[in-house]
N, C-alpha and C positions, 0 to 999 in steps of 0.2 A: 092615529086619528083619522076619522072620516069627515071629509068636507064635501058638501053638495056642489054639483057643477056650477050652480048660480053663485054660490059664495066664493068658489075658487076663481071664477071669472071676475068677480068684484075685486078680489085681492090683486089679480094681475093688472086690472085697469087702474086701481089705486096706485100701484107701484109705478106704472107707466106715467100717470099724471104727476106723481111726486117728482120723478126724475126730469120731467119736461118743464116743470114749473119755473125753475131757475133760468134756463136759457130763453124760454118764451117771455118770462117777465123782463129779462134784460132787453129783449127786442122791443117790448112795449115802452120801457123807460128810455131806450135809445131814440125811438121815434119821437117821443115827447120832447126830449132835449134838442133833437135836430130841428123840430118845428120852431123852437124859440131861439136857436143859436144862429148868429150871423157872422161870427169870426171864422174865416176860411180854415185856419188850423184846427179849431175846435170841431168844425163840421167834418173835416177829414177824419178826426179821431172818432167822432160819433159813427161815421160810416164804417170805420174799421171795426169798432165794437159790434155794430149791427151784423157785419159779415161774420165775425167770430161766433156770435150767438146763433145766427142762422145755420152755420155749419155744425155747431154742437147739437142743435135741435135735430137736424137731418141725420147726423150720425147716430144719435140715440134712437130715433125712429127706425132706422135701418137695422140696428142691433136687436131691438125688441121685436121687430117684425119677424126676424129669423129665430130668435130665442123663444118667443111666446106664440107667434102666429104661424101662418102658412107659407111664408116666404121659402124659396128654394124649390117651388113646384110641388106637385102632388105625387111624384114618384117616391119610391122607397129609398133612393140614394140621393145625397146632396153633395155638391162640389165643396170640398174642404176649403178651397180658396175663398168661398163666400164667408165662411166662419172666420177665417183669418182677417179678412177685410173688415168685418163687423167689429171684431175685438180691437183691431188697430184703430178704427175710427172712434171707438168709445174711450180707449185709454191712451192711444199713441199720440194724440194731438197735444195733450197738455204736458207731456214730458215728465209727468209725475211718476208714471209707472213705465219701466222698461220691459219690453215683451221679448220672450223667447219662444219661437214656434218650432216644435219638434214633431210635426205630423207629416209623414211621407206619403200616406195614402191619398190619392187624388179625390176619392169620394168616400163617404161614410154613410151608414144608415141614418135616416132623419132623426130617430130618437137619440142616437149617439151625438149628433150635431147639437141638438137641443140641450142634452146633458152637459156637453163640453162648454157651450156658451154660458149656461146658467152657473156652472161651477166657476168659470172665469169671472163672471160678474160678482159672485160672492167673494172670491179670493181677492179680486181687485179692490172691492169695497173694504175688505179687511185690512188693506195696507193704508192705515190712517195717515202716515207720513210719507207715503210713496214707497217705492222699492222695485223689486223685480218679480215678474209673473211669467213662469215657464209653463207651457202647455204642450202635452204630448198625447198621441193616440195612435193605435195601430190595430189592425185586424189580425188575430192569431187563432188558427184552428177553429174557425167558426164562431169566435167571440171577438168582441171589441174591448180593448183595454184603454182606459183614459187616466192620465195623471195630470193634476194641476198643482203647481207648487208656487207659493207666495213667500217671498223673503224680503224683510225690510226692518227698519229701526223700531217700528211698533206695529204689532199685528193684533187685531181685535176681532174675534169671532164669538159673539155672545151665545148664551145657552139656547136662546130661542131658535137661532139658525142651526146650531149644532143638533138640537133635538128634532127639528123639521127634516134635516138631511138624513138623519139616521132612523127616523121613524119612532123616536122615543119621547115625543112631546107629551104623550098621554092625553089628558083632557084639557091641556093648556090652550088658550085662544091663539089662533094664528093671525098675525098682523100682516099688513101689506109688505113690510120689509122682509118677511120670510117667504114671500110668494115664490121666488126663484128656488129656494131650498125645498119647498113643498113640491114644486113641479119636478125637480130632480128625483125625489123619492117616489112620486107617482109614476114617472116613466120607468124607473128601475123595478118597481113592484110589478108593473104590467109586463115587463120583459124578463122577469125572473133574475134580475141583476142584483149586485151588492155594491155598497159604497163603504169605504173606510175613511175615517177622518183622524188626523194626527191628534195626539193628546194636547190639552190646553197648555201644558207646561213646555211643549216643544219649542225650539227656537224658530222653526219655520212652520208654515201652515201647509199641510199636504192632504190632497184628496186623491183617492184611488178608487176607480170604478171598473167593474167587469160585468158585462152582460152579453147574452147571445145575440149574434148579428142576424 
């Protein structure tokens, strides 16, 4: 499927706005409650909730800036620690998803970092009831190999995301929730890479990517 740059930018912006709506809305509600609340204990709780919402908003912005935007600088390589910090900020704070980081390279090509982050986003969202998310990557013989594994009591990767990832969506309409998957496919197509996705009936969700560094 071919999507115009304008439509693709719209998809990414819609996805970002969707993910920020909840924590930003919580900030607004918390401020309204704080304005009308006079009990010291309740005010302290409101401030605690405001702090949590502000931190969640900041973490999401940092993640999407690196996954979708130009964070990491304009060089060809990006510090892998930035990707780890972004993923930990997105998933690590709520303790719903346990993270395993298996990346030894100190830097990776920018396209590889973006693919890794977006696959982590998709896999983490697929863990409906939480679970474990393992992320590995290494440079081998002029290529970068990435593996993302999600394991939990319930894993849901719907056909839209699966089709967008593998480039088999056909003429189906791409919605904002599939923006990350479409970005992965676009990056791999540009780099001459490939992606493998585990079968729907597998007990775990597994993504495997290889492309030239």
